[in-house]
C-alpha positions as CSV (number, residue, x, y, z in Angstrom):
1,X,80.3,96.4,89.8
2,X,78.9,99.5,87.5
3,X,75.4,98.5,88.2
4,X,75.8,98.4,92.1
5,X,77.7,102.3,91.9
6,X,74.1,102.5,89.9
7,X,71.9,101.6,92.2
8,X,73.3,103.0,95.4
9,X,73.5,106.3,93.5
10,X,70.0,105.9,92.7
11,X,69.2,104.7,96.6
12,X,70.6,108.0,98.2
13,X,67.1,109.9,97.9
14,X,65.3,107.1,98.9
15,X,62.8,108.1,101.6
16,X,65.5,105.7,104.4
17,X,68.2,107.2,103.2
18,X,66.1,110.2,103.2
19,X,65.9,110.6,106.7
20,X,69.1,109.9,107.3
21,X,70.9,112.5,104.7
22,X,70.1,115.4,106.6
23,X,72.0,113.8,109.9
24,X,74.9,112.7,107.6
25,X,75.0,116.1,106.3
26,X,75.2,117.6,109.5
27,X,77.2,115.5,111.3
28,X,79.8,115.9,108.6
29,X,79.4,120.0,108.5
30,X,79.7,120.2,111.8
31,X,82.5,118.5,112.0
32,X,84.5,119.9,108.8
33,X,83.5,123.6,110.6
34,X,85.2,122.7,113.4
35,X,88.4,121.8,111.9
36,X,87.7,125.2,109.7
37,X,87.6,127.4,112.7
38,X,90.5,125.7,114.9
39,X,92.5,126.2,111.9
40,X,91.8,129.5,111.3
41,X,92.5,130.8,114.7
42,X,95.7,128.9,114.9
43,X,96.8,130.5,111.7
44,X,95.5,134.1,112.7
45,X,97.2,133.9,116.0
46,X,99.9,133.4,115.2
47,X,100.1,136.2,112.5
48,X,101.7,138.9,114.6
49,X,102.5,141.3,112.0
50,X,103.1,145.2,112.4
51,X,100.8,146.0,109.8
52,X,96.8,145.0,110.1
53,X,96.0,145.2,106.8
54,X,98.7,142.4,105.7
55,X,97.4,140.6,108.8
56,X,94.3,140.8,106.9
57,X,95.6,139.5,103.8
58,X,97.3,136.7,104.5
59,X,94.5,135.9,106.7
60,X,92.5,135.8,103.5
61,X,94.8,133.5,101.8
62,X,95.1,131.1,105.0
63,X,91.2,130.7,104.5
64,X,91.6,130.0,100.7
65,X,93.9,127.4,101.7
66,X,92.4,126.2,104.4
67,X,89.0,125.7,102.2
68,X,91.2,123.4,99.3
69,X,92.8,121.7,102.8
70,X,89.6,120.6,104.2
71,X,88.9,118.4,100.9
72,X,91.4,116.3,101.9
73,X,90.0,115.7,105.5
74,X,86.6,114.5,103.7
75,X,87.8,111.2,103.7
76,X,89.2,110.8,108.0
77,X,85.5,112.6,108.4
78,X,83.4,110.2,106.1
79,X,84.7,106.9,108.0
80,X,83.7,109.0,111.5
81,X,80.4,109.6,110.0
82,X,79.9,105.9,108.5
83,X,80.5,104.6,112.4
84,X,77.3,106.4,113.5
85,X,75.3,105.5,110.8
86,X,76.6,102.6,108.9
87,X,74.8,99.9,110.3
88,X,70.8,102.0,110.2
89,X,71.4,102.7,106.1
90,X,73.0,99.1,105.7
91,X,69.7,97.1,107.0
92,X,67.7,99.2,105.0
93,X,69.8,98.7,101.7
94,X,69.8,95.0,102.6
95,X,66.1,94.7,102.8
96,X,66.0,96.4,99.8
97,X,68.0,93.7,98.1
98,X,66.4,90.6,99.7
99,X,64.7,91.2,102.8
100,X,65.9,88.0,104.8
101,X,69.0,88.4,104.2
102,X,69.4,91.2,106.4
103,X,73.0,91.2,108.8
104,X,73.4,91.8,112.0
105,X,74.4,95.3,113.5
106,X,77.5,95.8,114.9
107,X,78.1,96.6,118.7
108,X,77.8,100.1,118.7
109,X,82.0,100.3,119.8
110,X,83.4,97.7,117.5
111,X,81.5,100.1,114.8
112,X,83.2,102.9,116.3
113,X,86.5,101.3,116.6
114,X,86.9,100.3,112.9
115,X,85.8,104.0,112.0
116,X,88.0,105.7,114.3
117,X,91.0,103.4,113.3
118,X,90.3,104.4,109.5
119,X,89.7,107.8,110.3
120,X,93.4,107.8,111.9
121,X,95.3,106.2,108.7
122,X,93.2,108.5,106.8
123,X,94.1,111.8,108.2
124,X,97.8,110.6,108.3
125,X,97.9,109.4,104.2
126,X,95.6,112.3,103.2
127,X,98.2,115.0,105.6
128,X,100.8,113.6,103.2
129,X,99.0,113.9,99.8
130,X,98.2,117.5,101.0
131,X,102.0,118.2,101.5
132,X,102.9,116.4,97.5
133,X,100.2,119.2,96.4
134,X,102.8,121.0,94.7
135,X,104.0,118.2,93.0
136,X,103.1,117.6,89.6
137,X,101.4,114.5,88.9
138,X,102.4,113.0,91.8
139,X,99.9,114.7,93.6
140,X,96.4,113.5,92.0
141,X,98.2,109.8,91.8
142,X,98.7,109.8,95.6
143,X,95.9,111.5,96.3
144,X,92.9,109.2,94.4
145,X,95.1,106.1,94.9
146,X,95.7,106.1,99.0
147,X,91.9,107.1,99.1
148,X,90.8,104.6,97.1
149,X,93.3,102.0,99.0
150,X,90.7,103.3,102.3
151,X,87.5,103.6,101.1
152,X,88.1,100.2,99.4
153,X,88.9,98.5,102.6
154,X,87.1,100.7,105.3
155,X,83.7,100.3,103.8
156,X,84.4,96.6,103.1
157,X,85.1,95.8,106.8
158,X,82.2,97.9,108.5
159,X,80.2,95.9,105.4
160,X,81.5,92.6,106.0
161,X,81.2,92.6,109.4
162,X,77.5,92.5,109.7
163,X,77.6,88.6,107.9
164,X,81.5,87.5,109.0
165,X,84.2,87.3,111.8
166,X,86.8,89.5,111.8
167,X,89.4,87.0,110.6
168,X,87.1,85.9,107.8
169,X,86.8,89.4,106.9
170,X,90.2,90.3,107.1
171,X,91.1,86.5,104.6
172,X,88.5,87.9,102.4
173,X,89.8,91.3,101.8
174,X,92.9,90.6,100.9
175,X,92.1,87.5,98.6
176,X,89.5,90.4,96.8
177,X,92.2,93.3,97.1
178,X,91.8,94.5,93.3
179,X,88.3,94.5,93.1
180,X,87.8,96.6,96.6
181,X,90.5,98.9,95.4
182,X,88.2,99.5,91.9
183,X,85.7,100.1,93.9
184,X,87.2,102.6,95.9
185,X,88.5,104.4,93.2
186,X,84.5,104.9,92.2
187,X,84.2,106.3,96.2
188,X,87.5,108.6,95.4
189,X,85.8,109.7,92.4
190,X,82.9,111.2,94.1
191,X,85.9,113.5,96.2
192,X,86.5,115.8,93.6
193,X,83.4,116.9,93.0
194,X,82.6,119.8,95.7
195,X,79.0,119.3,97.7
196,X,79.1,116.0,96.3
197,X,81.1,114.8,97.9
198,X,79.7,115.2,101.2
199,X,77.4,112.2,100.0
200,X,80.2,110.3,100.3
201,X,78.9,108.3,103.5
202,X,75.7,107.3,102.0
203,X,77.2,106.6,98.8
204,X,79.9,104.7,100.1
205,X,77.3,102.5,102.2
206,X,74.9,101.8,99.7
207,X,77.3,101.1,97.2
208,X,80.0,98.5,99.5
209,X,77.3,96.5,101.0
210,X,76.4,95.3,97.5
211,X,80.0,94.5,96.8
212,X,80.4,92.7,100.3
213,X,77.6,90.6,99.5
214,X,78.1,89.7,96.1
215,X,81.6,88.8,97.4
216,X,80.4,86.7,100.4
217,X,78.2,84.6,98.2
218,X,80.7,84.0,95.8
219,X,83.1,82.4,98.7
220,X,79.9,80.6,99.7
221,X,77.9,82.8,101.8
222,X,74.2,82.0,102.4
223,X,72.4,85.3,103.1
224,X,69.2,84.2,103.0
């Protein structure tokens, strides 16, 4: 698994990935910016205080709080971005590993459905983790544990569906839950590193394609 993580990290800045890098960063930043602007305006509009200076201070404090809160939105945004670019990136990874073992691209509606479903779940889970922010000891465990599960499950399904039917993908996911959780934990670790966490869709794709191929091959799938 560490070899797969190292290979995925090294692939992020290769020419095929660089072509997608700016698109994924642009879309990720745009989505986060929209959330920031919307929430900031909502908070400011609700601050109807008689003293302008107090309103300004509370606006700055709420802005700092929003900056921290955005870290909890990287996961759902990552799934949305992955839905747009996963197949394009996955094909590059599979071609590098084995040109004869490239999977089939998911229909756009199916890739979008998976991405949106996991984005919605990730949003709910991270909102709960955000509420636990002030509970020492519990917050970090909840944040990393929940996101490890989400990343491992969501990215595995996107990768494995390129080779197997949905029912088989669900079976493989359940029988390899521990491995996928550990893989997801590696991905969740990126969330703690500012700016690096914006590369999650690229790393997650390159990493999980390798993990998924390993699981499929262990279960008798001939990918070449």
